[in-house]
C-alpha positions as CSV (number, residue, x, y, z in Angstrom):
1,M,17.4,9.1,-17.8
2,T,17.7,7.7,-13.6
3,E,20.3,8.6,-11.5
4,S,21.2,7.6,-8.4
5,R,20.7,9.7,-4.9
6,N,21.6,7.4,-2.9
7,P,23.5,9.6,-0.3
8,Q,19.8,10.1,1.4
9,A,19.6,6.0,2.1
10,H,20.2,3.5,4.1
11,R,18.3,5.5,7.5
12,T,16.9,2.9,9.6
13,T,14.4,3.1,12.4
14,V,13.0,0.8,15.2
15,R,9.5,0.3,16.2
16,T,8.2,-1.7,18.7
17,D,4.5,-2.6,19.3
18,I,2.1,-5.4,20.4
19,L,0.1,-6.5,18.0
20,E,-3.2,-6.1,19.7
21,P,-6.5,-7.6,18.3
22,W,-8.3,-4.8,17.8
23,P,-6.8,-3.1,14.9
24,S,-7.0,-6.4,12.7
25,Q,-10.8,-6.8,14.7
26,A,-11.2,-3.0,12.9
27,M,-10.0,-4.4,9.7
28,V,-12.3,-6.9,9.6
29,A,-15.4,-4.6,10.2
30,L,-14.0,-2.5,7.9
31,L,-14.5,-5.6,5.4
32,D,-17.8,-6.0,6.8
33,R,-17.2,-9.5,8.2
34,D,-17.3,-10.1,11.7
35,P,-14.6,-8.6,14.1
36,K,-15.1,-11.5,17.0
37,T,-13.5,-13.8,14.1
38,V,-10.1,-11.9,15.4
39,A,-8.6,-13.0,18.7
40,E,-5.2,-13.6,20.1
41,G,-3.5,-16.5,19.3
42,D,-4.8,-15.8,15.9
43,P,-1.9,-15.7,12.9
44,L,-1.8,-11.7,11.4
45,P,-2.8,-12.1,7.6
46,L,0.1,-10.9,5.0
47,G,0.2,-6.8,4.9
48,W,-1.7,-6.5,8.1
49,H,1.1,-5.1,9.8
50,W,0.4,-1.7,8.1
51,L,-2.2,-1.3,10.6
52,Y,0.7,-1.6,13.5
53,F,3.6,0.3,14.4
54,K,2.2,4.0,14.4
55,S,3.9,6.8,16.1
56,P,2.5,10.1,16.8
57,V,3.0,13.3,14.9
58,R,2.7,16.6,16.1
59,A,0.8,19.1,14.2
60,S,3.8,21.5,13.5
61,R,5.5,18.4,11.7
62,L,2.7,17.6,9.2
63,G,3.2,19.3,5.6
64,P,0.6,20.7,3.1
65,D,-0.7,17.1,2.0
66,G,-1.1,16.0,5.5
67,H,1.7,13.7,5.5
68,E,4.6,14.0,8.2
69,L,7.2,16.6,7.2
70,R,10.6,14.9,4.8
71,G,13.8,15.0,6.4
72,T,13.2,12.8,9.3
73,F,13.0,9.3,8.1
74,M,11.7,9.7,4.3
75,P,14.1,12.3,2.4
76,D,13.4,15.9,2.2
77,I,12.6,15.5,-1.7
78,D,11.3,18.8,-2.8
79,L,8.6,17.3,-5.3
80,P,5.1,17.6,-3.7
81,R,2.6,15.0,-5.1
82,R,3.4,11.3,-3.4
83,M,1.8,7.9,-4.2
84,W,2.1,4.1,-3.3
85,A,3.8,3.0,-6.5
86,G,4.4,-0.9,-5.4
87,G,6.1,-3.4,-3.8
88,R,6.8,-7.0,-2.4
89,L,5.6,-9.2,0.7
90,R,7.1,-12.5,2.0
91,S,5.8,-14.4,5.0
92,L,8.4,-16.3,6.5
93,R,7.0,-17.7,9.7
94,P,3.5,-16.7,11.4
95,A,3.2,-13.3,13.5
96,R,0.7,-13.7,16.2
97,I,-1.7,-11.5,17.1
98,G,-1.5,-10.4,20.9
99,A,2.1,-11.0,21.0
100,R,5.2,-8.0,21.1
101,A,6.6,-7.4,17.5
102,E,9.5,-5.3,16.1
103,L,9.1,-3.7,13.0
104,R,12.7,-2.4,11.7
105,S,12.8,0.0,8.6
106,G,15.8,1.1,6.2
107,I,15.7,3.5,3.1
108,R,17.5,1.1,0.8
109,E,17.5,3.6,-2.2
110,V,16.3,6.6,-3.7
111,E,16.6,7.4,-7.9
112,E,15.6,10.1,-9.8
113,K,13.8,9.3,-13.0
114,R,13.6,12.1,-15.8
115,G,11.0,11.5,-18.3
116,K,7.8,12.6,-20.3
117,S,6.0,13.3,-17.0
118,G,9.1,15.6,-15.4
119,R,11.2,14.1,-12.6
120,L,10.1,11.5,-10.3
121,V,12.1,10.4,-7.2
122,F,11.6,6.4,-6.1
123,V,12.1,6.2,-2.5
124,T,12.4,1.9,-1.6
125,V,12.1,1.2,1.8
126,D,12.7,-2.2,3.2
127,H,10.7,-3.2,6.2
128,T,11.5,-6.6,8.5
129,L,8.6,-7.6,11.0
130,L,9.8,-9.6,13.8
131,Q,9.0,-11.2,16.9
132,D,11.2,-13.1,19.4
133,G,13.9,-12.5,17.3
134,H,12.7,-14.6,14.4
135,A,11.9,-12.8,11.1
136,C,8.3,-12.9,10.1
137,V,7.6,-10.7,7.3
138,E,10.0,-8.7,4.8
139,E,8.9,-6.0,2.9
140,K,9.8,-3.9,0.2
141,Q,7.9,-0.5,-0.5
142,V,8.1,1.6,-3.4
143,I,6.8,5.2,-3.0
144,V,7.2,7.7,-5.7
145,Y,7.4,11.4,-5.6
146,R,6.3,13.6,-8.3
147,E,6.3,17.3,-9.9
148,V,2.7,19.0,-10.0
149,G,2.2,19.6,-13.8
150,Q,-0.3,17.5,-15.1
151,R,-3.5,16.3,-14.0
152,L,-3.5,12.6,-12.9
153,A,-7.1,11.9,-12.9
154,T,-6.4,8.7,-15.1
155,S,-2.5,8.8,-15.3
156,P,-0.9,5.3,-14.3
157,A,1.5,5.2,-11.5
158,P,5.2,4.9,-13.4
159,A,7.1,2.3,-12.6
160,A,9.9,2.3,-10.5
161,P,13.6,1.6,-11.7
162,S,14.0,-1.1,-9.3
163,E,10.7,-2.4,-8.5
164,P,9.8,-5.9,-9.4
165,P,8.5,-6.5,-12.3
166,V,4.5,-7.3,-12.2
167,P,2.9,-10.1,-14.6
168,P,1.8,-9.1,-18.2
169,R,-2.0,-8.7,-18.5
170,M,-3.9,-12.2,-18.8
171,S,-7.1,-13.5,-20.6
172,P,-9.7,-12.4,-19.3
173,A,-11.3,-15.4,-17.8
174,A,-11.2,-15.7,-14.5
175,T,-11.3,-18.2,-11.3
176,W,-12.9,-15.8,-8.8
177,T,-14.7,-12.3,-8.9
178,E,-16.0,-9.9,-6.6
179,T,-16.9,-6.5,-5.9
180,F,-15.9,-3.9,-3.1
181,L,-17.5,-0.3,-3.0
182,P,-15.2,2.4,-1.1
183,T,-17.6,4.8,0.4
184,P,-16.2,8.3,2.2
185,V,-16.7,6.3,5.4
186,T,-14.6,3.5,4.2
187,L,-11.6,5.7,3.7
188,F,-12.1,7.7,6.7
189,Q,-11.8,4.7,8.9
190,F,-8.9,3.3,6.7
191,S,-7.2,6.7,7.5
192,A,-7.8,6.5,11.1
193,L,-7.1,2.9,11.5
194,T,-3.5,3.2,9.5
195,Y,-2.7,6.9,11.4
196,N,-2.6,8.4,7.3
197,G,-3.1,12.3,7.3
198,H,-2.8,12.1,3.6
199,R,-5.5,14.8,2.2
200,I,-6.4,13.0,-0.8
201,H,-8.4,10.5,0.8
202,Y,-10.8,12.6,2.4
203,D,-10.2,16.3,2.0
204,N,-12.2,16.4,-1.3
205,P,-11.5,20.7,-2.2
206,Y,-7.9,19.7,-1.8
207,V,-7.7,16.8,-4.0
208,T,-9.5,18.5,-6.6
209,G,-8.1,21.8,-6.4
210,G,-4.7,21.2,-5.3
211,E,-3.9,18.1,-7.3
212,G,-6.1,17.8,-9.9
213,Y,-7.9,15.0,-9.6
214,R,-11.8,14.2,-10.3
215,G,-12.4,12.5,-6.7
216,L,-11.2,11.3,-3.3
217,L,-8.8,9.1,-4.1
218,V,-8.8,5.1,-2.4
219,H,-5.7,3.9,-0.1
220,G,-3.3,2.1,-2.7
221,P,-2.3,0.0,0.6
222,L,-6.7,-0.3,0.9
223,T,-6.5,-2.0,-2.5
224,A,-3.6,-3.8,-2.0
225,L,-5.2,-5.5,1.0
226,L,-8.2,-6.1,-0.4
227,L,-6.7,-7.7,-3.1
228,L,-4.8,-10.5,-0.3
229,D,-7.6,-10.6,1.5
230,A,-10.0,-11.8,-1.6
231,A,-6.6,-14.3,-2.5
232,R,-6.6,-15.9,0.4
233,R,-10.0,-16.5,1.1
234,H,-10.5,-18.1,-2.3
235,S,-7.1,-20.2,-2.1
236,E,-6.8,-23.6,-0.8
237,A,-3.2,-23.0,0.0
238,A,-1.6,-20.5,2.5
239,V,-0.6,-16.8,0.9
240,S,3.4,-16.8,1.3
241,S,4.1,-13.7,-1.3
242,F,2.8,-11.1,-2.9
243,R,4.3,-8.6,-5.3
244,Y,2.2,-5.5,-6.8
245,R,2.1,-2.2,-8.8
246,A,-0.5,0.2,-8.6
247,L,-1.2,1.1,-12.5
248,A,-4.1,3.8,-11.9
249,P,-6.4,5.3,-9.3
250,L,-9.2,4.3,-7.7
251,F,-12.3,6.7,-6.7
252,V,-14.4,7.1,-3.8
253,D,-18.4,5.7,-4.8
254,E,-17.2,3.4,-7.4
255,L,-17.3,-0.1,-7.6
256,I,-14.1,-2.0,-7.7
257,T,-13.7,-5.4,-9.3
258,L,-11.4,-7.5,-7.6
259,V,-10.4,-11.0,-10.2
260,G,-8.1,-13.6,-9.6
261,R,-6.5,-16.0,-12.5
262,P,-4.2,-19.1,-12.1
263,D,-0.4,-18.1,-13.6
264,S,2.4,-20.3,-13.6
265,D,4.0,-18.6,-10.8
266,G,1.2,-18.3,-8.4
267,E,-2.1,-16.3,-8.7
268,V,-2.5,-12.9,-10.8
269,V,-5.0,-11.0,-9.1
270,E,-6.2,-7.6,-10.3
271,A,-8.5,-4.3,-9.0
272,L,-10.3,-3.1,-12.1
273,N,-12.1,0.1,-12.3
274,P,-16.3,0.4,-13.2
275,A,-14.6,0.8,-17.1
276,G,-13.0,-2.4,-16.6
277,S,-9.1,-1.3,-16.9
278,V,-6.7,-2.5,-14.1
279,A,-6.2,0.0,-11.3
280,M,-3.7,-2.4,-9.6
281,R,-2.4,-6.2,-10.5
282,G,-0.2,-8.0,-8.5
283,L,1.0,-11.8,-8.2
284,V,-0.2,-14.3,-5.2
285,G,2.3,-16.9,-4.2
């Protein structure tokens, strides 16, 4: 059953930032490439606006999970677990590193779903990145909140009622394959780079005892950026769109396999865990 909770929707915020080279250089270094390859004037890769527009949060305004207390921008939802469920990115024109930019964000929808796994609340947030008054990137982001109840070591993320569909599982043949090993340092650096205080990425006693996972979790945004980065390097055409869904968790010190294969609508990309199961699937256009 799904019911709307839209009275909490339509909150908006506008943030400005200068897209300094440093965060993008740090992301390139995290990917084990030369950070000097990034300079002012370069186009910002799709999705890399996640490295910018960060606002400091007072320690007294942090919740038990390390995120900012709800009720300021995100709705005051009374469910403890938060997960990045999926989303959609679309490039309209290049955003340039080194220039001032604006990020307009608004909560489009808040929906509650009840099922076998208990209560789930999906928050859909729209973002628009602008430079010089022109929209450069449009994003739809879906965050899900859920009850403590069951252990989630192997459970897939549920699909939001309004989430864009993901491609079906394809044949095993891939046009490219590569691997990435997320270490504790990787997770620490990405948390710091994105100002993400969520304790599931760095606090082992919390993530195992408090949330029931078997180890530190890889960030959903990091997995999405790994897929986008690999797709961009293996493609002859520019990446202009990406829709994706998180299906299962990925864990620290466990090798991630990234694969891509052609599809009639673009390219299907997947992040696989060591057992070969799909943890995130997307479609790049």
